[in-house]
Each structure stands twice: as C-alpha cells, then as structure tokens.
C-alpha positions as CSV (number, residue, x, y, z in Angstrom):
1,M,-21.3,-6.2,-21.1
2,A,-24.6,-4.2,-21.3
3,G,-25.9,-2.5,-18.2
4,P,-24.8,0.2,-15.8
5,R,-21.3,1.5,-16.4
6,E,-20.8,2.2,-12.7
7,F,-21.8,0.7,-9.4
8,F,-21.9,1.6,-5.7
9,L,-19.6,-0.3,-3.4
10,P,-21.1,-0.3,0.1
11,E,-18.9,-0.2,3.2
12,L,-17.7,-3.7,4.0
13,P,-17.5,-4.7,7.6
14,R,-14.1,-4.5,9.3
15,L,-14.7,-6.7,12.3
16,L,-11.1,-7.9,12.5
17,P,-8.3,-5.4,13.1
18,V,-5.9,-4.4,10.4
19,G,-2.2,-4.4,11.2
20,Y,0.9,-3.2,9.4
21,H,4.3,-4.7,10.1
22,P,6.5,-2.2,12.0
23,K,8.9,-2.3,9.1
24,A,6.4,-2.5,6.4
25,A,8.0,0.3,4.3
26,Q,11.5,-1.3,4.5
27,I,10.1,-4.7,3.7
28,E,8.1,-3.4,0.6
29,I,11.1,-1.6,-0.7
30,A,13.4,-4.6,-0.3
31,S,10.9,-6.8,-1.9
32,N,10.6,-4.5,-4.9
33,G,14.4,-4.7,-5.2
34,W,14.2,-8.5,-5.1
35,V,11.6,-8.5,-7.9
36,R,13.8,-6.3,-10.1
37,R,16.9,-8.5,-9.5
38,C,15.4,-11.9,-9.6
39,M,12.3,-11.5,-11.8
40,G,13.1,-8.6,-14.1
41,G,13.3,-11.0,-17.0
42,C,9.7,-12.0,-16.5
43,F,8.5,-8.6,-17.7
44,A,8.3,-7.4,-21.3
45,S,9.8,-4.0,-20.6
46,E,10.8,-1.6,-17.9
47,D,7.4,0.1,-18.2
48,D,5.8,-3.3,-17.6
49,L,7.9,-3.9,-14.5
50,M,7.2,-0.4,-13.1
51,C,3.5,-0.9,-13.6
52,F,3.7,-4.1,-11.6
53,L,5.7,-2.5,-8.8
54,R,3.2,0.4,-8.6
55,Q,0.5,-2.2,-7.6
56,R,2.3,-2.4,-4.2
57,N,2.2,-6.2,-4.1
58,G,5.2,-6.0,-1.8
59,L,2.9,-4.6,0.9
60,Y,0.7,-7.6,0.9
61,G,3.1,-9.6,3.2
62,P,3.5,-6.9,5.8
63,L,-0.3,-6.6,5.9
64,V,-1.1,-10.3,6.4
65,V,1.8,-11.2,8.7
66,P,2.2,-8.0,10.7
67,D,3.6,-9.7,13.8
68,A,6.1,-12.0,12.1
69,E,9.9,-11.7,12.6
70,E,11.3,-9.4,10.0
71,D,13.1,-12.1,8.0
72,R,10.0,-14.2,7.8
73,A,7.9,-11.2,6.9
74,Q,10.4,-10.4,4.1
75,N,10.2,-14.0,2.8
76,V,6.4,-13.9,2.8
77,A,6.4,-10.5,1.1
78,D,8.6,-11.9,-1.7
79,W,6.4,-15.0,-2.0
80,Y,3.3,-12.9,-2.6
81,Q,5.2,-10.8,-5.2
82,F,6.1,-14.0,-6.9
83,I,2.4,-15.2,-6.9
84,A,1.1,-11.9,-8.1
85,A,3.6,-12.0,-11.0
86,L,2.6,-15.5,-11.8
87,E,-1.1,-14.6,-11.8
88,R,-0.2,-11.8,-14.2
89,L,1.5,-14.2,-16.5
90,A,-1.6,-16.4,-16.5
91,A,-4.0,-13.5,-17.1
92,D,-1.9,-12.4,-20.2
93,R,-2.2,-15.8,-21.9
94,P,-5.0,-18.1,-23.3
95,A,-6.3,-20.3,-20.5
96,D,-4.8,-23.6,-21.8
97,E,-1.4,-22.0,-22.5
98,A,-1.4,-20.3,-19.1
99,A,-2.2,-23.5,-17.3
100,H,0.6,-25.4,-19.0
101,H,3.2,-22.7,-18.4
102,V,2.2,-22.1,-14.8
103,S,2.2,-25.8,-14.2
104,Q,5.9,-26.0,-15.3
105,V,6.8,-23.0,-13.2
106,V,5.3,-24.2,-9.9
107,Q,6.8,-27.6,-10.4
108,E,10.2,-25.9,-10.5
109,I,9.6,-24.5,-7.0
110,V,10.6,-27.7,-5.2
111,V,11.9,-30.1,-7.9
112,G,13.6,-27.8,-10.4
113,P,13.4,-28.0,-14.2
114,Q,12.3,-31.4,-15.5
115,S,15.3,-33.7,-15.7
116,G,16.4,-34.5,-19.3
117,S,14.4,-31.6,-20.7
118,G,17.5,-29.6,-21.6
119,D,15.6,-26.4,-20.5
120,E,17.1,-23.7,-18.4
121,P,15.1,-22.7,-15.4
122,S,12.7,-19.9,-16.2
123,P,13.1,-16.5,-14.5
124,Y,10.0,-17.5,-12.5
125,G,11.5,-20.9,-11.6
126,C,14.7,-19.3,-10.5
127,A,12.9,-16.8,-8.3
128,A,10.7,-19.6,-6.8
129,R,13.7,-21.8,-6.0
130,S,15.4,-18.9,-4.3
131,L,12.2,-18.4,-2.2
132,W,11.9,-22.0,-1.4
133,S,15.5,-22.2,-0.2
134,R,14.7,-19.4,2.3
135,I,11.3,-20.5,3.4
136,S,11.8,-24.3,3.7
137,V,14.4,-24.0,6.4
138,G,11.7,-22.6,8.7
139,L,9.2,-25.4,8.0
140,T,8.9,-28.7,9.7
141,G,9.1,-32.0,7.8
142,A,5.3,-32.3,7.9
143,Q,4.9,-28.8,6.5
144,V,7.4,-29.5,3.7
145,Q,5.3,-32.5,2.7
146,R,2.1,-30.4,2.7
147,F,3.9,-27.7,0.6
148,A,4.8,-30.3,-2.0
149,K,1.3,-31.6,-2.1
150,I,-0.1,-28.0,-2.6
151,V,2.4,-27.4,-5.4
152,E,1.3,-30.6,-7.1
153,M,-2.4,-29.5,-6.8
154,V,-1.7,-26.0,-8.1
155,A,0.4,-27.4,-11.0
156,N,-2.4,-29.7,-12.0
157,R,-5.3,-27.3,-11.5
158,H,-3.9,-23.8,-11.6
159,V,-6.7,-22.5,-13.7
160,P,-9.7,-23.4,-11.5
161,E,-12.3,-22.2,-14.0
162,L,-11.3,-25.2,-16.2
163,A,-12.4,-27.6,-13.5
164,L,-15.5,-25.9,-12.3
165,P,-18.6,-28.2,-12.3
166,S,-21.0,-27.8,-15.3
167,A,-24.7,-28.4,-15.1
168,S,-26.4,-31.4,-16.5
169,P,-29.2,-30.8,-19.1
170,G,-32.1,-29.2,-17.2
171,E,-30.0,-28.6,-14.1
172,R,-29.1,-25.2,-12.8
173,L,-26.0,-24.6,-10.6
174,G,-26.1,-21.6,-8.3
175,L,-23.3,-19.6,-6.8
176,Q,-22.6,-22.0,-4.0
177,D,-22.1,-25.0,-6.4
178,R,-20.1,-23.0,-8.9
179,M,-17.8,-21.5,-6.3
180,A,-17.3,-24.6,-4.2
181,A,-14.8,-26.2,-6.5
182,R,-13.0,-22.9,-6.9
183,V,-12.8,-22.5,-3.1
184,S,-11.4,-26.0,-2.7
185,Q,-8.9,-25.5,-5.6
186,H,-7.8,-22.0,-4.7
187,G,-4.3,-21.6,-3.5
188,C,-5.4,-20.9,0.0
189,G,-3.3,-23.9,1.2
190,F,-0.3,-21.7,0.6
191,L,-1.8,-18.8,2.5
192,E,-2.6,-21.0,5.5
193,L,0.8,-22.6,5.5
194,L,2.6,-19.3,5.2
195,T,0.4,-18.1,8.1
196,E,1.9,-20.9,10.2
197,Y,5.4,-20.1,8.9
198,A,5.0,-16.5,9.9
199,A,3.8,-17.4,13.4
200,G,6.4,-20.1,13.9
201,V,3.8,-22.9,14.5
202,D,2.8,-26.1,12.8
203,M,-0.9,-27.0,12.4
204,S,-0.2,-30.2,10.4
205,E,-1.9,-32.4,13.0
206,F,-5.2,-30.6,12.4
207,I,-5.2,-30.9,8.6
208,G,-8.1,-33.1,7.5
209,S,-9.6,-32.9,11.0
210,P,-12.7,-30.9,11.9
211,V,-10.9,-28.7,14.4
212,L,-9.9,-26.0,11.9
213,A,-12.2,-27.0,9.0
214,E,-14.9,-24.4,9.6
215,T,-12.4,-21.6,10.2
216,H,-10.6,-22.5,7.0
217,E,-13.8,-22.7,5.0
218,H,-15.0,-19.2,5.9
219,T,-11.5,-17.8,5.6
220,R,-11.2,-19.1,2.0
221,W,-14.7,-17.8,1.0
222,H,-13.9,-14.4,2.5
223,L,-10.5,-14.1,0.7
224,I,-12.0,-15.1,-2.7
225,L,-15.2,-13.0,-2.4
226,V,-13.4,-9.9,-1.3
227,R,-11.1,-10.3,-4.2
228,D,-13.9,-10.9,-6.7
229,L,-15.8,-7.9,-5.5
230,L,-13.0,-5.4,-5.4
231,S,-11.4,-6.6,-8.7
232,W,-14.7,-6.4,-10.7
233,R,-13.8,-3.0,-12.2
234,R,-10.7,-4.6,-13.7
235,L,-12.3,-8.0,-14.7
236,H,-15.7,-7.0,-15.9
237,D,-14.7,-7.0,-19.6
238,Q,-12.8,-10.3,-19.4
239,P,-15.4,-13.0,-19.9
240,G,-12.9,-15.8,-19.4
241,Q,-12.5,-14.7,-15.8
242,L,-15.2,-16.6,-13.9
243,T,-15.9,-14.7,-10.7
244,A,-18.7,-14.6,-8.2
245,I,-20.1,-11.4,-9.6
246,R,-20.1,-12.9,-13.1
247,I,-22.0,-15.9,-11.9
248,L,-24.6,-13.7,-10.2
249,L,-25.0,-11.6,-13.4
250,E,-25.0,-14.3,-16.1
251,E,-26.4,-17.3,-14.4
252,D,-28.7,-15.8,-11.7
253,G,-29.7,-12.9,-13.9
254,L,-29.1,-10.2,-11.2
255,P,-28.6,-6.6,-12.2
256,L,-25.0,-5.4,-11.5
257,Q,-25.9,-3.4,-8.3
258,A,-27.9,-6.3,-6.9
259,A,-25.0,-8.7,-7.6
260,V,-22.6,-6.3,-5.8
261,N,-25.0,-6.0,-2.8
262,R,-25.4,-9.8,-2.6
263,L,-21.6,-10.2,-2.5
264,C,-21.3,-7.7,0.3
265,E,-23.9,-9.7,2.2
266,L,-21.9,-12.9,1.7
267,I,-18.6,-11.3,2.7
268,E,-20.2,-10.1,6.0
269,Y,-21.7,-13.5,6.5
270,H,-18.4,-15.3,6.1
271,E,-16.5,-12.9,8.3
272,R,-19.0,-13.2,11.1
273,A,-19.2,-17.0,10.7
274,Y,-15.4,-17.2,10.8
275,I,-15.3,-15.2,14.1
276,T,-18.0,-17.5,15.6
277,A,-16.1,-20.6,14.5
278,R,-12.8,-19.2,15.8
279,S,-14.4,-18.3,19.2
280,R,-15.6,-21.9,19.5
281,I,-12.1,-23.2,19.1
282,L,-10.7,-20.7,21.7
283,A,-13.4,-21.8,24.1
284,A,-12.5,-25.5,23.7
285,P,-9.6,-27.2,25.4
286,V,-7.5,-27.1,22.2
287,G,-7.9,-23.3,22.4
288,N,-5.6,-23.2,25.4
289,R,-2.7,-24.2,23.3
290,A,-0.3,-21.3,22.5
291,D,0.3,-22.5,19.0
292,V,-3.4,-22.8,18.1
293,R,-4.0,-19.3,19.5
294,A,-1.1,-17.8,17.6
295,Y,-2.3,-19.5,14.4
296,L,-5.9,-18.1,14.8
297,I,-4.5,-14.6,15.4
298,G,-2.6,-15.2,12.1
299,L,-5.9,-16.0,10.3
300,D,-7.5,-12.9,11.7
301,Q,-4.6,-10.9,10.3
302,L,-4.8,-12.7,6.9
303,I,-8.5,-11.9,6.5
304,A,-8.1,-8.3,7.5
305,G,-4.9,-7.7,5.6
306,N,-6.1,-9.2,2.4
307,Q,-9.1,-6.9,2.4
308,E,-6.9,-3.9,3.1
309,H,-4.6,-4.7,0.2
310,E,-7.5,-5.2,-2.2
311,H,-8.5,-1.6,-1.4
312,L,-5.1,-0.1,-1.8
313,T,-3.6,-1.8,-4.8
314,S,-3.7,0.1,-8.1
315,R,-4.3,-3.3,-9.8
316,N,-8.0,-2.8,-9.1
317,L,-8.4,1.0,-9.6
318,G,-6.0,1.5,-12.5
319,D,-2.3,2.2,-12.9
320,G,-1.6,5.5,-11.3
321,A,-4.4,5.3,-8.7
322,V,-3.3,6.2,-5.1
323,W,-5.5,5.1,-2.3
324,D,-6.7,7.8,0.0
325,G,-8.3,5.4,2.6
326,T,-11.8,5.6,1.1
327,T,-13.6,2.2,1.1
328,C,-17.0,2.9,-0.3
329,G,-18.6,5.0,-3.0
330,W,-19.4,4.9,-6.7
331,L,-16.9,3.3,-9.1
332,S,-16.8,3.8,-12.8
333,L,-16.2,0.8,-15.1
334,D,-14.9,3.1,-17.9
335,T,-12.3,5.5,-16.6
336,P,-8.7,4.2,-16.9
337,V,-8.0,5.3,-13.3
338,A,-10.9,5.3,-10.8
339,S,-11.5,6.6,-7.4
340,F,-14.5,6.3,-5.1
341,R,-17.1,9.1,-5.6
342,T,-19.8,10.1,-3.2
343,R,-22.3,11.4,-5.8
344,G,-25.7,9.7,-5.4
345,A,-24.1,7.5,-2.7
346,E,-27.4,6.4,-1.2
347,Q,-29.0,5.3,-4.5
348,G,-27.5,1.8,-4.6
349,R,-26.9,1.1,-1.0
350,P,-28.5,-2.2,0.2
351,S,-31.0,-1.7,2.9
352,T,-29.6,-4.6,4.9
353,L,-26.5,-6.7,4.9
354,R,-27.2,-10.3,5.9
355,G,-25.8,-13.7,5.4
356,G,-27.5,-16.6,3.7
C-alpha cells in the first residue's frame, strides 16, 4: 500500500483498571503445556508452535478474568488459546477454504464430528471437546443453549468479511455501516458468556432485552476497534483482512495517520459511552443485584484486559518482540520486529480525541 511506512500511535485512554490474575504466570505456563499436548498436531512444525506460544495468548485469560477462581481462569485461558490458534488457521488459508474448515471445527465443539462422515476428530476438534467438557459443567442450562446458538452462528459466518454489506450502485457505505455487521457477527457472544462463567453468574434473562444492550454494544465496538488499531502493523499488507483502518483508508480516503487518529477517537468514545451505560445500570434497581454488579465488573475487566493484551502480544509487533510497557509512539510498518519510538512523537499526535 502506498503512503507512509510508519505511523504515530497516540496514548489510548485507560479509564478502566487493568488486573492480572494472582496466578497469571502459573496459568499461562499450564495453558502453554495444554496447547503442546492437545494442539501440537495443529502446527506445521516445532518452530511454528514456538512462534505461537511466544505470542503469550495464554495470558489473555488471566487478564480478562483476573478475579475468577483458578480452575475457571485456567479454562478461560485455554479457551482463548484455542480461539487464537483457530484464527491463525483461518488467516493462513484462502477465505472460502478457511470458512469451511473453521465451520467444521466449531461444530465439533458441542456435537463432535459429523455422524457417518468417517472422519476422525481434528486436533482442533479434540481440543475443543476437551474444553467443552470442562467449561459446560459450570454453565446453567440456559447458558448451554446460548453457547450452542453462538457455535452455530460462528460455524455459519466465521469469516465476517464475507457477509459484510455491499453498497448499491451510487450508494456509499461508511465505517458505521461496514462495521455494524462485523460487530454483530463477531464472536463477542463467547466473550460475554465466558465473562459470566468466570464470575459464576447467569445473565441469560437479559439477553435480547434492553438492560445490557448498550453496554454490550460499546463493549463489542471497543474490543474490535482496539484490535484493528493495534494489529494494523501486522495486517496492513493483507488486503483480504477488512479492518476499520482499511475502510477509513480505502473507502473514506483518509491518510494513514488521520485514520489512526480517527480510530483513537472512536475507541475513547466507546469506552466513555460504555462507562456511562454501565453507570446507568448500576443506578437503576437492577443494579442492586449482586449478579449484575459482578457481571459488569467482569465487562470492565474484559475491556481493559483485551487492550492490555493487544499491547503486549508479539503477534502485533513481530516474533521476538518483548513489551516494555510503552503504549504510544512511532511504529514502523517495515521492520520484522517493531517497538515504539519517540522520535518526532508530536508530529502525528491528534489535537483532540473526541467521539462521534
């Protein structure tokens, strides 16, 4: 892609506290061992597996469920390792082939290999079934039904870019319209359900009601936009990956730095809007319920932990990158391994960060 070969990443707001599980290190190590034992066959080589483990996907769980009981935190960590490996599988294949393969894998989670197919479970399917046997015992009947529905949705529409709306002749779709379908199809249902699981609560009675709708909407936008922003260095040369920055560049015609600045504004907007929506719930009678309050704390931790992990994973900065806690600066699109640089740090900084 023509244009600047670097961009300045402004400091994103951190309005929600980041927490690490007290046994984060032990959980990550144990999760890495589970990946090797149960999913080693999913990787082309030992080097491939080690590259994956260096991304520290096993730390995602301890970051997003820092208050969970250790066994539940371990299960959540293993689940996110599984999802990260599955996404890696999809990224390494053509979109139609990836969609078909991932569809088969996710269906194995709760139903096993298709009967009569004669196929042995895939390594992904075996790992998923192992996870499901551990997680399902901690879910209510209503949550199990929701999980099955989410699996079906993901199986049918795992590659959301294939289902994004297209403009009619003479019509122009902006970021909001292009991303709306992706937000609704994104696997956030799993994230919300696992947040309930980690907190030991069941929010099924509120699914489809307006009580949690606004908090969920802003949570999903925040998760996706943070990921799109911090993964741009990795995805900029992959035109098949439709992200918010790519929409702003190719459809809105913004320069790269302007697109980055706009995404930072939107991320702050959704974080502040989430906090406002959450505060309204807490001030209402339903906010006096212990299970609702526990769930909202869980969403706080999900938003904050997701952003922390997108900063620290070497998946975004290149294999071999080690995060030093820096969260803003200049990033090169060309170097195999990047780090935030301070040279010229004021040049690309947006003058204001505002929602809209």
